One Martini backbone bead per residue (centre of mass of N, CA, C, O) as a GRO file, in nm:
protein
  206
    1MET     BB    1   0.098   0.035   0.020
    2ARG     BB    2   0.024   0.373  -0.033
    3LEU     BB    3   0.139   0.652   0.170
    4LEU     BB    4   0.057   0.945   0.330
    5LEU     BB    5   0.231   1.182   0.525
    6ALA     BB    6   0.123   1.414   0.771
    7SER     BB    7   0.407   1.580   0.683
    8ASN     BB    8   0.749   1.761   0.691
    9ASN     BB    9   0.916   1.522   0.833
   10ARG     BB   10   1.194   1.334   0.750
   11HIS     BB   11   1.258   1.187   1.009
   12LYS     BB   12   0.981   1.058   1.039
   13LEU     BB   13   0.971   0.919   0.768
   14HIS     BB   14   1.214   0.733   0.805
   15GLU     BB   15   1.106   0.579   1.051
   16ILE     BB   16   0.829   0.483   0.933
   17ALA     BB   17   0.931   0.340   0.677
   18ILE     BB   18   1.076   0.116   0.830
   19LEU     BB   19   0.829   0.014   1.007
   20LEU     BB   20   0.634  -0.018   0.721
   21ALA     BB   21   0.764  -0.224   0.581
   22PRO     BB   22   0.698  -0.225   0.228
   23HIS     BB   23   0.564   0.033   0.245
   24ARG     BB   24   0.486   0.337   0.090
   25ILE     BB   25   0.624   0.649   0.199
   26GLN     BB   26   0.501   0.990   0.178
   27LEU     BB   27   0.519   1.312   0.120
   28PRO     BB   28   0.353   1.573  -0.005
   29SER     BB   29   0.604   1.696  -0.158
   30ASP     BB   30   0.651   1.437  -0.341
   31ILE     BB   31   0.356   1.531  -0.497
   32GLY     BB   32   0.316   1.856  -0.484
   33VAL     BB   33   0.215   1.913  -0.182
   34GLU     BB   34   0.088   2.144   0.030
   35PHE     BB   35   0.136   2.127   0.396
   36SER     BB   36  -0.092   2.226   0.663
   37HIS     BB   37  -0.149   2.203   1.032
   38ASP     BB   38  -0.322   2.281   1.308
   39GLU     BB   39  -0.236   2.185   1.649
   40ASN     BB   40  -0.527   2.245   1.864
   41GLU     BB   41  -0.569   2.009   2.028
   42ASP     BB   42  -0.599   1.807   2.337
   43THR     BB   43  -0.508   1.550   2.167
   44PHE     BB   44  -0.342   1.317   1.993
   45LEU     BB   45  -0.582   1.195   1.846
   46GLU     BB   46  -0.704   1.455   1.726
   47ASN     BB   47  -0.452   1.541   1.572
   48ALA     BB   48  -0.413   1.291   1.393
   49VAL     BB   49  -0.690   1.289   1.256
   50GLY     BB   50  -0.682   1.578   1.148
   51LYS     BB   51  -0.436   1.547   0.963
   52ALA     BB   52  -0.528   1.305   0.793
   53MET     BB   53  -0.797   1.428   0.690
   54HIS     BB   54  -0.682   1.678   0.554
   55LEU     BB   55  -0.506   1.528   0.343
   56TYR     BB   56  -0.729   1.354   0.225
   57ASN     BB   57  -0.905   1.595   0.121
   58ILE     BB   58  -0.684   1.686  -0.084
   59THR     BB   59  -0.607   1.384  -0.230
   60GLY     BB   60  -0.763   1.093  -0.182
   61GLN     BB   61  -0.547   0.946  -0.013
   62PRO     BB   62  -0.390   0.745   0.175
   63THR     BB   63  -0.352   0.834   0.528
   64LEU     BB   64  -0.090   0.928   0.759
   65ALA     BB   65  -0.064   0.996   1.116
   66ASP     BB   66   0.149   1.167   1.358
   67ASP     BB   67   0.117   1.198   1.721
   68SER     BB   68   0.365   1.323   1.936
   69GLY     BB   69   0.496   1.301   2.284
   70LEU     BB   70   0.596   1.461   2.590
   71MET     BB   71   0.563   1.348   2.937
   72VAL     BB   72   0.611   1.531   3.241
   73ASP     BB   73   0.548   1.495   3.567
   74ALA     BB   74   0.693   1.751   3.703
   75LEU     BB   75   0.513   1.930   3.469
   76GLY     BB   76   0.216   1.810   3.432
   77GLY     BB   77   0.271   1.687   3.118
   78VAL     BB   78   0.478   1.849   3.009
   79PRO     BB   79   0.430   1.926   2.679
   80GLY     BB   80   0.278   1.729   2.512
   81VAL     BB   81   0.091   1.855   2.251
   82HIS     BB   82   0.343   2.086   2.258
   83THR     BB   83   0.622   1.964   2.183
   84ALA     BB   84   0.693   2.103   1.899
   85ARG     BB   85   0.651   2.408   2.066
   86TYR     BB   86   0.839   2.419   2.292
   87GLY     BB   87   0.908   2.753   2.416
   88GLU     BB   88   0.802   2.956   2.191
   89ASP     BB   89   0.631   3.144   2.382
   90ILE     BB   90   0.883   3.251   2.538
   91PHE     BB   91   1.076   3.334   2.274
   92ASN     BB   92   0.915   3.418   2.012
   93ARG     BB   93   1.008   3.149   1.849
   94GLU     BB   94   1.168   2.929   1.680
   95LEU     BB   95   1.295   2.607   1.766
   96THR     BB   96   1.517   2.391   1.813
   97SER     BB   97   1.571   2.087   1.933
   98VAL     BB   98   1.795   2.171   2.124
   99GLU     BB   99   1.646   2.409   2.257
  100LYS     BB  100   1.414   2.244   2.373
  101TYR     BB  101   1.577   2.041   2.556
  102MET     BB  102   1.731   2.261   2.711
  103TYR     BB  103   1.482   2.391   2.833
  104LEU     BB  104   1.387   2.143   2.982
  105LEU     BB  105   1.639   2.114   3.163
  106GLU     BB  106   1.606   2.388   3.297
  107GLU     BB  107   1.321   2.327   3.421
  108MET     BB  108   1.475   2.053   3.572
  109LYS     BB  109   1.730   2.131   3.756
  110HIS     BB  110   1.570   2.061   4.051
  111VAL     BB  111   1.524   1.769   3.946
  112ARG     BB  112   1.530   1.450   4.082
  113GLN     BB  113   1.588   1.150   4.138
  114PRO     BB  114   1.271   0.990   4.080
  115ASP     BB  115   1.128   1.278   3.945
  116ARG     BB  116   1.192   1.224   3.606
  117SER     BB  117   0.945   1.120   3.492
  118ALA     BB  118   0.837   0.975   3.169
  119ARG     BB  119   0.667   0.997   2.839
  120PHE     BB  120   0.598   0.853   2.538
  121VAL     BB  121   0.370   0.941   2.270
  122CYS     BB  122   0.179   0.751   2.015
  123THR     BB  123  -0.025   0.849   1.735
  124LEU     BB  124  -0.207   0.670   1.486
  125ALA     BB  125  -0.356   0.763   1.165
  126LEU     BB  126  -0.585   0.604   0.934
  127VAL     BB  127  -0.698   0.710   0.607
  128LEU     BB  128  -0.922   0.570   0.351
  129SER     BB  129  -1.182   0.730   0.436
  130GLN     BB  130  -1.437   0.897   0.577
  131ASP     BB  131  -1.524   0.589   0.723
  132ARG     BB  132  -1.199   0.493   0.735
  133ILE     BB  133  -1.065   0.471   1.060
  134PHE     BB  134  -0.743   0.427   1.215
  135THR     BB  135  -0.620   0.362   1.556
  136VAL     BB  136  -0.320   0.418   1.758
  137GLN     BB  137  -0.165   0.371   2.094
  138GLU     BB  138   0.156   0.448   2.247
  139THR     BB  139   0.400   0.380   2.508
  140VAL     BB  140   0.698   0.505   2.690
  141GLU     BB  141   0.886   0.461   2.960
  142GLY     BB  142   1.072   0.706   3.172
  143SER     BB  143   1.340   0.953   3.165
  144ILE     BB  144   1.518   1.245   3.244
  145ALA     BB  145   1.798   1.360   3.178
  146GLU     BB  146   2.061   1.581   3.282
  147GLN     BB  147   2.197   1.508   3.003
  148PRO     BB  148   2.287   1.496   2.696
  149PHE     BB  149   2.286   1.189   2.480
  150GLY     BB  150   2.378   1.135   2.171
  151LEU     BB  151   2.341   1.110   1.790
  152GLY     BB  152   2.069   1.006   1.753
  153GLY     BB  153   1.789   1.066   1.621
  154PHE     BB  154   1.533   1.292   1.756
  155GLY     BB  155   1.456   1.551   1.931
  156TYR     BB  156   1.433   1.408   2.264
  157ASP     BB  157   1.632   1.162   2.265
  158PRO     BB  158   1.891   1.282   2.432
  159VAL     BB  159   1.682   1.290   2.718
  160PHE     BB  160   1.574   0.983   2.690
  161ILE     BB  161   1.511   0.720   2.923
  162VAL     BB  162   1.448   0.406   2.933
  163HIS     BB  163   1.305   0.194   3.119
  164GLY     BB  164   1.577   0.006   3.262
  165GLY     BB  165   1.792   0.197   3.159
  166THR     BB  166   2.096   0.413   3.059
  167ARG     BB  167   2.007   0.514   2.780
  168THR     BB  168   1.944   0.699   2.535
  169MET     BB  169   1.789   0.705   2.234
  170ALA     BB  170   2.044   0.843   2.092
  171ALA     BB  171   2.233   0.578   2.185
  172MET     BB  172   2.088   0.408   1.989
  173THR     BB  173   1.999   0.208   1.770
  174ASP     BB  174   1.759   0.180   1.545
  175SER     BB  175   1.664  -0.105   1.631
  176GLU     BB  176   1.639  -0.049   1.932
  177LYS     BB  177   1.443   0.184   1.919
  178ASN     BB  178   1.214   0.045   1.749
  179HIS     BB  179   1.157  -0.175   1.968
  180LEU     BB  180   1.091   0.041   2.221
  181SER     BB  181   0.926   0.251   2.104
  182HIS     BB  182   0.633   0.415   2.058
  183ARG     BB  183   0.646   0.408   1.745
  184GLY     BB  184   0.712   0.110   1.710
  185ARG     BB  185   0.459  -0.002   1.850
  186ALA     BB  186   0.248   0.143   1.675
  187ALA     BB  187   0.346   0.042   1.396
  188ARG     BB  188   0.294  -0.261   1.441
  189ARG     BB  189  -0.011  -0.227   1.468
  190MET     BB  190  -0.057  -0.085   1.194
  191LEU     BB  191   0.054  -0.306   1.014
  192ALA     BB  192  -0.167  -0.511   1.085
  193ILE     BB  193  -0.397  -0.343   0.970
  194ILE     BB  194  -0.300  -0.320   0.679
  195GLN     BB  195  -0.290  -0.624   0.625
  196SER     BB  196  -0.593  -0.670   0.678
  197VAL     BB  197  -0.702  -0.482   0.460
  198GLU     BB  198  -0.565  -0.624   0.220
  199SER     BB  199  -0.700  -0.900   0.264
  200GLU     BB  200  -0.990  -0.802   0.222
  201GLU     BB  201  -0.955  -0.692  -0.065
  202GLN     BB  202  -0.868  -0.963  -0.192
  203PHE     BB  203  -1.125  -1.117  -0.121
  204TYR     BB  204  -1.327  -0.938  -0.288
  205VAL     BB  205  -1.189  -0.975  -0.561
  206CYS     BB  206  -1.224  -1.295  -0.557
   0.00000   0.00000   0.00000
């Protein structure tokens, strides 16, 4: 199945394309479509469905959306659904990924273990038609490191340590991260849904 990813983030595309192989995943820009969508909802689920449906309405093609975020217990669940824009209201400008996680570390500089618990959340929404929408949500528990470490991954990976481990996600290999991560878990469930949908379609064709 060929899917459009409701995003302009090539890091996210790369990760999801690996997780959903052999299905072909493309960004809107790959087919000449300009895409933007304000993520103003209160939940990851609403944001994911909103993005996927918006792109589906533009293209009429099967569309996948990912809405993920980091929830830090010591900060009352912040940044949550605002993870991608964390700190930008304070600095009044767009921030790089490094600036965002360094701002997070600054906000937590007086918080010590074991009170640095956090979790990554990933919601995937697949829109095949106006009335065929599939969603999955997965989390991975962990904690916020006191200093960034690792060169891999993207986003907040350099400061997130998976529960039971000692390394940040950015210090893991791609295969290790994909096995443990919130997005990896959600993608495996979505892959099973896609395979089931394809099997049903083949059944009706026959």
